[in-house]
Structure formats: C-alpha cells, structure tokens
mmCIF entry with sequence, helices, sheets and N, C-alpha, C, O atoms, coordinates in Angstrom:
data_MODEL
# 
_entry.id   MODEL 
# 
_entity.id                         1 
_entity.type                       polymer 
_entity.pdbx_number_of_molecules   1 
# 
_entity_poly.entity_id                      1 
_entity_poly.type                           'polypeptide(L)' 
_entity_poly.nstd_linkage                   no 
_entity_poly.nstd_monomer                   no 
_entity_poly.pdbx_seq_one_letter_code       MEEYACPYCESKFKDKDELSSHIDKLHIGPGLLEGDSRKF 
_entity_poly.pdbx_seq_one_letter_code_can   MEEYACPYCESKFKDKDELSSHIDKLHIGPGLLEGDSRKF 
_entity_poly.pdbx_strand_id                 A 
# 
loop_
_entity_poly_seq.entity_id 
_entity_poly_seq.num 
_entity_poly_seq.mon_id 
_entity_poly_seq.hetero 
1 1  MET n 
1 2  GLU n 
1 3  GLU n 
1 4  TYR n 
1 5  ALA n 
1 6  CYS n 
1 7  PRO n 
1 8  TYR n 
1 9  CYS n 
1 10 GLU n 
1 11 SER n 
1 12 LYS n 
1 13 PHE n 
1 14 LYS n 
1 15 ASP n 
1 16 LYS n 
1 17 ASP n 
1 18 GLU n 
1 19 LEU n 
1 20 SER n 
1 21 SER n 
1 22 HIS n 
1 23 ILE n 
1 24 ASP n 
1 25 LYS n 
1 26 LEU n 
1 27 HIS n 
1 28 ILE n 
1 29 GLY n 
1 30 PRO n 
1 31 GLY n 
1 32 LEU n 
1 33 LEU n 
1 34 GLU n 
1 35 GLY n 
1 36 ASP n 
1 37 SER n 
1 38 ARG n 
1 39 LYS n 
1 40 PHE n 
# 
_struct_asym.id          A 
_struct_asym.entity_id   1 
# 
loop_
_struct_conf.conf_type_id 
_struct_conf.id 
_struct_conf.pdbx_PDB_helix_id 
_struct_conf.beg_label_comp_id 
_struct_conf.beg_label_asym_id 
_struct_conf.beg_label_seq_id 
_struct_conf.pdbx_beg_PDB_ins_code 
_struct_conf.end_label_comp_id 
_struct_conf.end_label_asym_id 
_struct_conf.end_label_seq_id 
_struct_conf.pdbx_end_PDB_ins_code 
_struct_conf.beg_auth_comp_id 
_struct_conf.beg_auth_asym_id 
_struct_conf.beg_auth_seq_id 
_struct_conf.end_auth_comp_id 
_struct_conf.end_auth_asym_id 
_struct_conf.end_auth_seq_id 
_struct_conf.pdbx_PDB_helix_class 
_struct_conf.details 
_struct_conf.pdbx_PDB_helix_length 
HELX_P HELX_P1 AA1 LYS A 16 ? HIS A 22 ? LYS A 16 HIS A 22 1 ? 7 
HELX_P HELX_P2 AA2 ILE A 23 ? HIS A 27 ? ILE A 23 HIS A 27 3 ? 5 
HELX_P HELX_P3 AA3 LEU A 32 ? GLU A 34 ? LEU A 32 GLU A 34 5 ? 3 
# 
_struct_conf_type.id          HELX_P 
_struct_conf_type.criteria    ? 
_struct_conf_type.reference   ? 
# 
_struct_sheet.id               AA1 
_struct_sheet.type             ? 
_struct_sheet.number_strands   2 
_struct_sheet.details          ? 
# 
_struct_sheet_order.sheet_id     AA1 
_struct_sheet_order.range_id_1   1 
_struct_sheet_order.range_id_2   2 
_struct_sheet_order.offset       ? 
_struct_sheet_order.sense        anti-parallel 
# 
loop_
_struct_sheet_range.sheet_id 
_struct_sheet_range.id 
_struct_sheet_range.beg_label_comp_id 
_struct_sheet_range.beg_label_asym_id 
_struct_sheet_range.beg_label_seq_id 
_struct_sheet_range.pdbx_beg_PDB_ins_code 
_struct_sheet_range.end_label_comp_id 
_struct_sheet_range.end_label_asym_id 
_struct_sheet_range.end_label_seq_id 
_struct_sheet_range.pdbx_end_PDB_ins_code 
_struct_sheet_range.beg_auth_comp_id 
_struct_sheet_range.beg_auth_asym_id 
_struct_sheet_range.beg_auth_seq_id 
_struct_sheet_range.end_auth_comp_id 
_struct_sheet_range.end_auth_asym_id 
_struct_sheet_range.end_auth_seq_id 
AA1 1 TYR A 4  ? ALA A 5  ? TYR A 4  ALA A 5  
AA1 2 LYS A 12 ? PHE A 13 ? LYS A 12 PHE A 13 
# 
loop_
_atom_site.group_PDB 
_atom_site.id 
_atom_site.type_symbol 
_atom_site.label_atom_id 
_atom_site.label_alt_id 
_atom_site.label_comp_id 
_atom_site.label_asym_id 
_atom_site.label_entity_id 
_atom_site.label_seq_id 
_atom_site.pdbx_PDB_ins_code 
_atom_site.Cartn_x 
_atom_site.Cartn_y 
_atom_site.Cartn_z 
_atom_site.occupancy 
_atom_site.B_iso_or_equiv 
_atom_site.pdbx_formal_charge 
_atom_site.auth_seq_id 
_atom_site.auth_comp_id 
_atom_site.auth_asym_id 
_atom_site.auth_atom_id 
_atom_site.pdbx_PDB_model_num 
ATOM 1   N N  . MET A 1 1  ? 26.086 -9.696  7.254   1.00 0.00 ? 1  MET A N  1 
ATOM 2   C CA . MET A 1 1  ? 24.786 -10.210 7.690   1.00 0.00 ? 1  MET A CA 1 
ATOM 3   C C  . MET A 1 1  ? 24.364 -11.358 6.770   1.00 0.00 ? 1  MET A C  1 
ATOM 4   O O  . MET A 1 1  ? 24.415 -11.286 5.543   1.00 0.00 ? 1  MET A O  1 
ATOM 5   N N  . GLU A 1 2  ? 23.945 -12.422 7.461   1.00 0.00 ? 2  GLU A N  1 
ATOM 6   C CA . GLU A 1 2  ? 23.559 -13.616 6.715   1.00 0.00 ? 2  GLU A CA 1 
ATOM 7   C C  . GLU A 1 2  ? 22.146 -13.474 6.141   1.00 0.00 ? 2  GLU A C  1 
ATOM 8   O O  . GLU A 1 2  ? 21.275 -12.888 6.784   1.00 0.00 ? 2  GLU A O  1 
ATOM 9   N N  . GLU A 1 3  ? 21.921 -13.983 4.989   1.00 0.00 ? 3  GLU A N  1 
ATOM 10  C CA . GLU A 1 3  ? 20.597 -13.938 4.364   1.00 0.00 ? 3  GLU A CA 1 
ATOM 11  C C  . GLU A 1 3  ? 20.086 -15.442 4.306   1.00 0.00 ? 3  GLU A C  1 
ATOM 12  O O  . GLU A 1 3  ? 20.858 -16.393 4.185   1.00 0.00 ? 3  GLU A O  1 
ATOM 13  N N  . TYR A 1 4  ? 18.798 -15.552 4.398   1.00 0.00 ? 4  TYR A N  1 
ATOM 14  C CA . TYR A 1 4  ? 18.193 -16.870 4.318   1.00 0.00 ? 4  TYR A CA 1 
ATOM 15  C C  . TYR A 1 4  ? 17.372 -16.936 3.040   1.00 0.00 ? 4  TYR A C  1 
ATOM 16  O O  . TYR A 1 4  ? 16.483 -16.115 2.815   1.00 0.00 ? 4  TYR A O  1 
ATOM 17  N N  . ALA A 1 5  ? 17.681 -17.924 2.205   1.00 0.00 ? 5  ALA A N  1 
ATOM 18  C CA . ALA A 1 5  ? 16.988 -18.064 0.900   1.00 0.00 ? 5  ALA A CA 1 
ATOM 19  C C  . ALA A 1 5  ? 15.870 -19.096 1.020   1.00 0.00 ? 5  ALA A C  1 
ATOM 20  O O  . ALA A 1 5  ? 16.018 -20.147 1.643   1.00 0.00 ? 5  ALA A O  1 
ATOM 21  N N  . CYS A 1 6  ? 14.765 -18.755 0.407   1.00 0.00 ? 6  CYS A N  1 
ATOM 22  C CA . CYS A 1 6  ? 13.638 -19.680 0.332   1.00 0.00 ? 6  CYS A CA 1 
ATOM 23  C C  . CYS A 1 6  ? 14.027 -20.902 -0.540  1.00 0.00 ? 6  CYS A C  1 
ATOM 24  O O  . CYS A 1 6  ? 14.481 -20.708 -1.668  1.00 0.00 ? 6  CYS A O  1 
ATOM 25  N N  . PRO A 1 7  ? 13.866 -22.130 -0.060  1.00 0.00 ? 7  PRO A N  1 
ATOM 26  C CA . PRO A 1 7  ? 14.164 -23.298 -0.899  1.00 0.00 ? 7  PRO A CA 1 
ATOM 27  C C  . PRO A 1 7  ? 13.195 -23.496 -2.072  1.00 0.00 ? 7  PRO A C  1 
ATOM 28  O O  . PRO A 1 7  ? 13.486 -24.257 -2.995  1.00 0.00 ? 7  PRO A O  1 
ATOM 29  N N  . TYR A 1 8  ? 12.056 -22.820 -2.036  1.00 0.00 ? 8  TYR A N  1 
ATOM 30  C CA . TYR A 1 8  ? 11.084 -22.991 -3.082  1.00 0.00 ? 8  TYR A CA 1 
ATOM 31  C C  . TYR A 1 8  ? 11.187 -21.989 -4.188  1.00 0.00 ? 8  TYR A C  1 
ATOM 32  O O  . TYR A 1 8  ? 11.008 -22.356 -5.349  1.00 0.00 ? 8  TYR A O  1 
ATOM 33  N N  . CYS A 1 9  ? 11.466 -20.736 -3.894  1.00 0.00 ? 9  CYS A N  1 
ATOM 34  C CA . CYS A 1 9  ? 11.485 -19.701 -4.903  1.00 0.00 ? 9  CYS A CA 1 
ATOM 35  C C  . CYS A 1 9  ? 12.744 -18.822 -4.848  1.00 0.00 ? 9  CYS A C  1 
ATOM 36  O O  . CYS A 1 9  ? 12.891 -17.906 -5.657  1.00 0.00 ? 9  CYS A O  1 
ATOM 37  N N  . GLU A 1 10 ? 13.627 -19.090 -3.922  1.00 0.00 ? 10 GLU A N  1 
ATOM 38  C CA . GLU A 1 10 ? 14.900 -18.348 -3.778  1.00 0.00 ? 10 GLU A CA 1 
ATOM 39  C C  . GLU A 1 10 ? 14.809 -16.907 -3.393  1.00 0.00 ? 10 GLU A C  1 
ATOM 40  O O  . GLU A 1 10 ? 15.779 -16.166 -3.553  1.00 0.00 ? 10 GLU A O  1 
ATOM 41  N N  . SER A 1 11 ? 13.647 -16.469 -2.877  1.00 0.00 ? 11 SER A N  1 
ATOM 42  C CA . SER A 1 11 ? 13.518 -15.144 -2.270  1.00 0.00 ? 11 SER A CA 1 
ATOM 43  C C  . SER A 1 11 ? 14.482 -15.136 -1.103  1.00 0.00 ? 11 SER A C  1 
ATOM 44  O O  . SER A 1 11 ? 14.779 -16.176 -0.514  1.00 0.00 ? 11 SER A O  1 
ATOM 45  N N  . LYS A 1 12 ? 14.976 -13.921 -0.770  1.00 0.00 ? 12 LYS A N  1 
ATOM 46  C CA . LYS A 1 12 ? 15.910 -13.839 0.332   1.00 0.00 ? 12 LYS A CA 1 
ATOM 47  C C  . LYS A 1 12 ? 15.328 -13.009 1.502   1.00 0.00 ? 12 LYS A C  1 
ATOM 48  O O  . LYS A 1 12 ? 14.619 -12.023 1.298   1.00 0.00 ? 12 LYS A O  1 
ATOM 49  N N  . PHE A 1 13 ? 15.647 -13.435 2.696   1.00 0.00 ? 13 PHE A N  1 
ATOM 50  C CA . PHE A 1 13 ? 15.135 -12.821 3.907   1.00 0.00 ? 13 PHE A CA 1 
ATOM 51  C C  . PHE A 1 13 ? 16.264 -12.583 4.903   1.00 0.00 ? 13 PHE A C  1 
ATOM 52  O O  . PHE A 1 13 ? 17.253 -13.315 4.925   1.00 0.00 ? 13 PHE A O  1 
ATOM 53  N N  . LYS A 1 14 ? 16.099 -11.533 5.741   1.00 0.00 ? 14 LYS A N  1 
ATOM 54  C CA . LYS A 1 14 ? 17.158 -11.208 6.692   1.00 0.00 ? 14 LYS A CA 1 
ATOM 55  C C  . LYS A 1 14 ? 17.149 -12.029 7.969   1.00 0.00 ? 14 LYS A C  1 
ATOM 56  O O  . LYS A 1 14 ? 18.138 -12.048 8.701   1.00 0.00 ? 14 LYS A O  1 
ATOM 57  N N  . ASP A 1 15 ? 16.029 -12.715 8.248   1.00 0.00 ? 15 ASP A N  1 
ATOM 58  C CA . ASP A 1 15 ? 16.030 -13.616 9.367   1.00 0.00 ? 15 ASP A CA 1 
ATOM 59  C C  . ASP A 1 15 ? 15.137 -14.825 9.208   1.00 0.00 ? 15 ASP A C  1 
ATOM 60  O O  . ASP A 1 15 ? 14.252 -14.839 8.352   1.00 0.00 ? 15 ASP A O  1 
ATOM 61  N N  . LYS A 1 16 ? 15.355 -15.828 10.012  1.00 0.00 ? 16 LYS A N  1 
ATOM 62  C CA . LYS A 1 16 ? 14.612 -17.058 9.865   1.00 0.00 ? 16 LYS A CA 1 
ATOM 63  C C  . LYS A 1 16 ? 13.120 -16.941 10.056  1.00 0.00 ? 16 LYS A C  1 
ATOM 64  O O  . LYS A 1 16 ? 12.341 -17.672 9.444   1.00 0.00 ? 16 LYS A O  1 
ATOM 65  N N  . ASP A 1 17 ? 12.711 -15.978 10.944  1.00 0.00 ? 17 ASP A N  1 
ATOM 66  C CA . ASP A 1 17 ? 11.305 -15.796 11.157  1.00 0.00 ? 17 ASP A CA 1 
ATOM 67  C C  . ASP A 1 17 ? 10.598 -15.299 9.888   1.00 0.00 ? 17 ASP A C  1 
ATOM 68  O O  . ASP A 1 17 ? 9.524  -15.779 9.525   1.00 0.00 ? 17 ASP A O  1 
ATOM 69  N N  . GLU A 1 18 ? 11.217 -14.345 9.244   1.00 0.00 ? 18 GLU A N  1 
ATOM 70  C CA . GLU A 1 18 ? 10.607 -13.846 7.941   1.00 0.00 ? 18 GLU A CA 1 
ATOM 71  C C  . GLU A 1 18 ? 10.531 -14.934 6.904   1.00 0.00 ? 18 GLU A C  1 
ATOM 72  O O  . GLU A 1 18 ? 9.537  -15.059 6.188   1.00 0.00 ? 18 GLU A O  1 
ATOM 73  N N  . LEU A 1 19 ? 11.617 -15.746 6.822   1.00 0.00 ? 19 LEU A N  1 
ATOM 74  C CA . LEU A 1 19 ? 11.591 -16.884 5.868   1.00 0.00 ? 19 LEU A CA 1 
ATOM 75  C C  . LEU A 1 19 ? 10.502 -17.853 6.237   1.00 0.00 ? 19 LEU A C  1 
ATOM 76  O O  . LEU A 1 19 ? 9.763  -18.280 5.351   1.00 0.00 ? 19 LEU A O  1 
ATOM 77  N N  . SER A 1 20 ? 10.354 -18.231 7.498   1.00 0.00 ? 20 SER A N  1 
ATOM 78  C CA . SER A 1 20 ? 9.365  -19.129 7.922   1.00 0.00 ? 20 SER A CA 1 
ATOM 79  C C  . SER A 1 20 ? 7.951  -18.609 7.611   1.00 0.00 ? 20 SER A C  1 
ATOM 80  O O  . SER A 1 20 ? 7.100  -19.362 7.136   1.00 0.00 ? 20 SER A O  1 
ATOM 81  N N  . SER A 1 21 ? 7.718  -17.369 7.870   1.00 0.00 ? 21 SER A N  1 
ATOM 82  C CA . SER A 1 21 ? 6.406  -16.716 7.602   1.00 0.00 ? 21 SER A CA 1 
ATOM 83  C C  . SER A 1 21 ? 6.101  -16.767 6.114   1.00 0.00 ? 21 SER A C  1 
ATOM 84  O O  . SER A 1 21 ? 4.984  -17.079 5.703   1.00 0.00 ? 21 SER A O  1 
ATOM 85  N N  . HIS A 1 22 ? 7.127  -16.452 5.308   1.00 0.00 ? 22 HIS A N  1 
ATOM 86  C CA . HIS A 1 22 ? 6.955  -16.454 3.825   1.00 0.00 ? 22 HIS A CA 1 
ATOM 87  C C  . HIS A 1 22 ? 6.600  -17.875 3.359   1.00 0.00 ? 22 HIS A C  1 
ATOM 88  O O  . HIS A 1 22 ? 5.684  -18.041 2.553   1.00 0.00 ? 22 HIS A O  1 
ATOM 89  N N  . ILE A 1 23 ? 7.277  -18.855 3.830   1.00 0.00 ? 23 ILE A N  1 
ATOM 90  C CA . ILE A 1 23 ? 6.983  -20.266 3.404   1.00 0.00 ? 23 ILE A CA 1 
ATOM 91  C C  . ILE A 1 23 ? 5.613  -20.669 3.849   1.00 0.00 ? 23 ILE A C  1 
ATOM 92  O O  . ILE A 1 23 ? 4.901  -21.319 3.083   1.00 0.00 ? 23 ILE A O  1 
ATOM 93  N N  . ASP A 1 24 ? 5.191  -20.316 5.066   1.00 0.00 ? 24 ASP A N  1 
ATOM 94  C CA . ASP A 1 24 ? 3.862  -20.701 5.579   1.00 0.00 ? 24 ASP A CA 1 
ATOM 95  C C  . ASP A 1 24 ? 2.766  -20.037 4.756   1.00 0.00 ? 24 ASP A C  1 
ATOM 96  O O  . ASP A 1 24 ? 1.732  -20.644 4.477   1.00 0.00 ? 24 ASP A O  1 
ATOM 97  N N  . LYS A 1 25 ? 3.005  -18.770 4.365   1.00 0.00 ? 25 LYS A N  1 
ATOM 98  C CA . LYS A 1 25 ? 1.970  -17.994 3.601   1.00 0.00 ? 25 LYS A CA 1 
ATOM 99  C C  . LYS A 1 25 ? 1.872  -18.397 2.119   1.00 0.00 ? 25 LYS A C  1 
ATOM 100 O O  . LYS A 1 25 ? 0.783  -18.507 1.555   1.00 0.00 ? 25 LYS A O  1 
ATOM 101 N N  . LEU A 1 26 ? 3.053  -18.613 1.510   1.00 0.00 ? 26 LEU A N  1 
ATOM 102 C CA . LEU A 1 26 ? 3.078  -18.750 0.020   1.00 0.00 ? 26 LEU A CA 1 
ATOM 103 C C  . LEU A 1 26 ? 3.280  -20.193 -0.477  1.00 0.00 ? 26 LEU A C  1 
ATOM 104 O O  . LEU A 1 26 ? 2.833  -20.542 -1.569  1.00 0.00 ? 26 LEU A O  1 
ATOM 105 N N  . HIS A 1 27 ? 3.933  -21.001 0.305   1.00 0.00 ? 27 HIS A N  1 
ATOM 106 C CA . HIS A 1 27 ? 4.331  -22.295 -0.181  1.00 0.00 ? 27 HIS A CA 1 
ATOM 107 C C  . HIS A 1 27 ? 3.662  -23.496 0.494   1.00 0.00 ? 27 HIS A C  1 
ATOM 108 O O  . HIS A 1 27 ? 3.606  -24.588 -0.072  1.00 0.00 ? 27 HIS A O  1 
ATOM 109 N N  . ILE A 1 28 ? 3.166  -23.279 1.691   1.00 0.00 ? 28 ILE A N  1 
ATOM 110 C CA . ILE A 1 28 ? 2.505  -24.378 2.373   1.00 0.00 ? 28 ILE A CA 1 
ATOM 111 C C  . ILE A 1 28 ? 1.002  -24.181 2.267   1.00 0.00 ? 28 ILE A C  1 
ATOM 112 O O  . ILE A 1 28 ? 0.458  -23.165 2.700   1.00 0.00 ? 28 ILE A O  1 
ATOM 113 N N  . GLY A 1 29 ? 0.339  -25.180 1.677   1.00 0.00 ? 29 GLY A N  1 
ATOM 114 C CA . GLY A 1 29 ? -1.037 -25.044 1.506   1.00 0.00 ? 29 GLY A CA 1 
ATOM 115 C C  . GLY A 1 29 ? -1.622 -26.246 0.708   1.00 0.00 ? 29 GLY A C  1 
ATOM 116 O O  . GLY A 1 29 ? -0.902 -27.222 0.498   1.00 0.00 ? 29 GLY A O  1 
ATOM 117 N N  . PRO A 1 30 ? -2.819 -26.210 0.288   1.00 0.00 ? 30 PRO A N  1 
ATOM 118 C CA . PRO A 1 30 ? -3.444 -27.304 -0.385  1.00 0.00 ? 30 PRO A CA 1 
ATOM 119 C C  . PRO A 1 30 ? -2.660 -27.700 -1.622  1.00 0.00 ? 30 PRO A C  1 
ATOM 120 O O  . PRO A 1 30 ? -2.296 -26.838 -2.422  1.00 0.00 ? 30 PRO A O  1 
ATOM 121 N N  . GLY A 1 31 ? -2.394 -28.983 -1.796  1.00 0.00 ? 31 GLY A N  1 
ATOM 122 C CA . GLY A 1 31 ? -1.733 -29.464 -2.946  1.00 0.00 ? 31 GLY A CA 1 
ATOM 123 C C  . GLY A 1 31 ? -0.222 -29.680 -2.758  1.00 0.00 ? 31 GLY A C  1 
ATOM 124 O O  . GLY A 1 31 ? 0.357  -30.557 -3.400  1.00 0.00 ? 31 GLY A O  1 
ATOM 125 N N  . LEU A 1 32 ? 0.394  -28.923 -1.921  1.00 0.00 ? 32 LEU A N  1 
ATOM 126 C CA . LEU A 1 32 ? 1.869  -28.993 -1.805  1.00 0.00 ? 32 LEU A CA 1 
ATOM 127 C C  . LEU A 1 32 ? 2.291  -30.397 -1.361  1.00 0.00 ? 32 LEU A C  1 
ATOM 128 O O  . LEU A 1 32 ? 3.238  -30.953 -1.916  1.00 0.00 ? 32 LEU A O  1 
ATOM 129 N N  . LEU A 1 33 ? 1.622  -30.964 -0.395  1.00 0.00 ? 33 LEU A N  1 
ATOM 130 C CA . LEU A 1 33 ? 2.025  -32.265 0.113   1.00 0.00 ? 33 LEU A CA 1 
ATOM 131 C C  . LEU A 1 33 ? 1.346  -33.395 -0.675  1.00 0.00 ? 33 LEU A C  1 
ATOM 132 O O  . LEU A 1 33 ? 1.575  -34.572 -0.395  1.00 0.00 ? 33 LEU A O  1 
ATOM 133 N N  . GLU A 1 34 ? 0.533  -33.046 -1.633  1.00 0.00 ? 34 GLU A N  1 
ATOM 134 C CA . GLU A 1 34 ? -0.208 -34.084 -2.366  1.00 0.00 ? 34 GLU A CA 1 
ATOM 135 C C  . GLU A 1 34 ? 0.204  -34.092 -3.843  1.00 0.00 ? 34 GLU A C  1 
ATOM 136 O O  . GLU A 1 34 ? -0.623 -34.376 -4.710  1.00 0.00 ? 34 GLU A O  1 
ATOM 137 N N  . GLY A 1 35 ? 1.435  -33.793 -4.129  1.00 0.00 ? 35 GLY A N  1 
ATOM 138 C CA . GLY A 1 35 ? 1.885  -33.827 -5.517  1.00 0.00 ? 35 GLY A CA 1 
ATOM 139 C C  . GLY A 1 35 ? 1.667  -32.550 -6.286  1.00 0.00 ? 35 GLY A C  1 
ATOM 140 O O  . GLY A 1 35 ? 1.106  -32.572 -7.381  1.00 0.00 ? 35 GLY A O  1 
ATOM 141 N N  . ASP A 1 36 ? 2.093  -31.462 -5.743  1.00 0.00 ? 36 ASP A N  1 
ATOM 142 C CA . ASP A 1 36 ? 2.075  -30.181 -6.472  1.00 0.00 ? 36 ASP A CA 1 
ATOM 143 C C  . ASP A 1 36 ? 2.873  -30.299 -7.758  1.00 0.00 ? 36 ASP A C  1 
ATOM 144 O O  . ASP A 1 36 ? 3.974  -30.851 -7.757  1.00 0.00 ? 36 ASP A O  1 
ATOM 145 N N  . SER A 1 37 ? 2.326  -29.783 -8.865  1.00 0.00 ? 37 SER A N  1 
ATOM 146 C CA . SER A 1 37 ? 2.979  -29.987 -10.144 1.00 0.00 ? 37 SER A CA 1 
ATOM 147 C C  . SER A 1 37 ? 4.050  -28.953 -10.414 1.00 0.00 ? 37 SER A C  1 
ATOM 148 O O  . SER A 1 37 ? 4.782  -29.069 -11.397 1.00 0.00 ? 37 SER A O  1 
ATOM 149 N N  . ARG A 1 38 ? 4.159  -27.956 -9.575  1.00 0.00 ? 38 ARG A N  1 
ATOM 150 C CA . ARG A 1 38 ? 5.216  -26.942 -9.793  1.00 0.00 ? 38 ARG A CA 1 
ATOM 151 C C  . ARG A 1 38 ? 6.600  -27.531 -9.584  1.00 0.00 ? 38 ARG A C  1 
ATOM 152 O O  . ARG A 1 38 ? 6.772  -28.445 -8.777  1.00 0.00 ? 38 ARG A O  1 
ATOM 153 N N  . LYS A 1 39 ? 7.576  -27.020 -10.298 1.00 0.00 ? 39 LYS A N  1 
ATOM 154 C CA . LYS A 1 39 ? 8.954  -27.493 -10.102 1.00 0.00 ? 39 LYS A CA 1 
ATOM 155 C C  . LYS A 1 39 ? 9.697  -26.586 -9.185  1.00 0.00 ? 39 LYS A C  1 
ATOM 156 O O  . LYS A 1 39 ? 9.674  -25.367 -9.359  1.00 0.00 ? 39 LYS A O  1 
ATOM 157 N N  . PHE A 1 40 ? 10.360 -27.153 -8.204  1.00 0.00 ? 40 PHE A N  1 
ATOM 158 C CA . PHE A 1 40 ? 11.070 -26.300 -7.213  1.00 0.00 ? 40 PHE A CA 1 
ATOM 159 C C  . PHE A 1 40 ? 12.476 -26.250 -7.597  1.00 0.00 ? 40 PHE A C  1 
ATOM 160 O O  . PHE A 1 40 ? 13.277 -25.600 -6.925  1.00 0.00 ? 40 PHE A O  1 
# 
C-alpha cells in the first residue's frame, strides 16, 4: 500500500484525499503565500 507524505511536515497518509484535507486544514492559510517564515 502506497503512502502519501505531506511536503510540508512529512506526515503520512493512506490516500490523496486525506493528504489534501490535511494540507488544506494545517498548511494553507494566512501567511503561507505571503512569505511564511517557517522552513519547510
């Protein structure tokens, strides 16, 4: 079974839908596209 790793925090998910939901909830938001200071 293939796992999908988050490109931001390397969490692993069993399908693309879970990965997409994780990214939308935790990594996409204010500041991310405007120079977020966190290192990926």
